[in-house]
C-alpha positions, 0 to 999 in steps of 0.5 A: 439675641445678638445682631447678625450684622454685628461687626468684629473688632476688625470691623468685618461682620461674621457673614463677610468672614464666611463668604471669604473662606468659601471663595478661597477653596474654589480654585483648588477644587477646579485644579484637581478636576482638571488633573484627573481628566488629563490622567484619564485621557492619557490612559485612554490614549496609551491603551488604544495605541495599536503599536505599543500594547504591552501584551502584543501578539501571543505565540505558541512555541515548541522546542527543536529536539533531537530524536529518531525519525521514522518515515512510513508509507501507508497502503491497503490490500488483501491477504492471499495464500502464497500458493492458491490452486483451482482444481477442475475437471478435464472431463465432462460427466456427472459427479458421482461422489464428493469426499471433502468439504470446506476447511478440510485438510488434504494431501497430494494425490488424495481423491476429492471427488469422483465422476461417473466412470461407467462409460469410461470403463466401457471405453477402456474395454473397447480399447483393450479389445481393439489392441488384442485384435491389432496384436493378432493381426500382427501375429498373422502378418509375421506368419505371412512374412515367414512363409513368403521368405521361405518360399523365396529362399527355395526358389532361389536355391532351385534357380541357382542349382538348375541354372535357370532351367526350372525357374524363370526370372519372372517367377523370381520377381513374383516371389520377391514381391510377395515377400516385400508385400508380407513385410509391409503388412507386418509393419502395418499390423504393428502400427495398428497395434501401437495405435490401439495401445495408445487408444487404450492408454488414453482411455485408461488416463481418462478413467484415472482423471475421473477421480479428481485428486489434490495436486498439493498438500493444503486446505480446501478454501472453497467447494463448488460442486455437489454430487449429481451435478453435471460437469461440462468441460467442452470449452474450459475446465470448470473449477470444482475446488479452491485449495491453499497450499500453506496458510501458515505463510501468506502474502499481503498484496497492497497498492502503492500510490505512484507518489510513494513507490519511489520510496518502497524497496524489496526487503523493507520491513512493515507492519499491518493490521486487520479489522478482525483483530483490532489492536493487534499488529503483524510483521511483514517484509516486502518481497516484490514491487511490480514495475507494471502499473495498474489504474483504478478509477483514474488512480495509478498504483503499483502492486507490492507483495509482503511476506507474512507469517501466520503460525496461529492461523489468525489471518485468513485469505481475503482479509483487508490489511492496512500496512505501514511500510518503513521507508526511512529511519534516522536515529538522531535527527534534529526535528521541528514540527511541520507547523513551524515551517508553515508559520509566518508572522503577521506583517504588522508585527515585523519590520522591513528587515524581518526583525521585530520592532524593539523600541520601548515606550517613551515619555508621556509626551512621546506616547501622545505623538503619532508614529510614521507608518511601518514598512511592509515586510520583505520576503527573502527569496533565493535565486531560483524562481523566487521561492523562499527557502525553508524557514522557522521563526523563534522569539527574540525578546518577544519578537519573531526572528527568522532562521533559514534552514535546510530540510530533509525527510518528514514523517508528516508531523515532524521534519528533519533539519539538515542544515542552517542556523537552528540549534537543538533546544531553540523554541520555534513558533508554530502558531499565533495564538491571539492578540490583545483587544 
């Protein structure tokens, strides 16, 4: 077995050669370990730097477009007939007959109900008898007048022919007084006859009013009386029936909020819906906007009346309608979402001039150097009270950039842009979605 300590021809043993080879590989291994640690440290620094994240904040954008803008005002109210009449009774009495019921169609002059007329007929007969007596008294007074005047004429002729020898002046005075008294009695009799005639007419009118008649052509909405019921009209006329003149034309009475009444005018078109017919929309037109206000639970509103067609009679009085009144229409307007006007980017992503930081990443050495703190974002204000003008933000190389605009009408979701530097097609920011962790 050869000796392990045998020497080579150069004079070195085999063990010496092995140990020298191992010691020559150790420096290279240490160099690679140091290099890998430096690279890992550099990557961690780049990832943890908040100012230079590759992704940065993410934004949701919507394009500014041109299109129609329709501004509407919402209001709620109830449907009513255009002409609703409460039919009552001027007389007190017992209801003898009722001839109509709810939903019946009636015509003008048609008898709806009848009161007991027995006493009224008796009153008419008494008035007719009183009139006949008064007329008889009048005839008697006329006869008396004729008699007294004839006697006076005879005395005058005798007085004139005899020269006052047979008829004294006192007799003439008495005859003239009797004639005048007869004329007065005739006038009184005629007045009594006229009074009796008026009483008869009044009783006949009451008899006619015992028949409750319809004042219009329409439909019975409510019947509030039954046969045998006593009607007492001492202080006010009781309502027996409620009639609607024409249900093919109705009106929707809605309450307009005081904040919206300045936009509502007569002639504006509207649509409304009712719960009874979901999914169906009815057309209407404003015919009146009240100047007088009404207050309900502390809320001020104004009554507006809308004219409604109801040819198919699908709408009924009392239904609740929710109306959308068109107050403004723009055919071709530059529109942006209202969220874009409310959006403001975070101050950390915007420099002091309102412009995003556009510096690029430098070398590895510059990435390791600290940066000076960023200035806070300035808010550009107008000269009136410090209020900021309307503004939208667009992306420029991934950085939000402001554009001042002038705004017009809004429908609650979109706003009309009437001036400023915004162009159609520009992607305006509506919200910040998220930032890289």
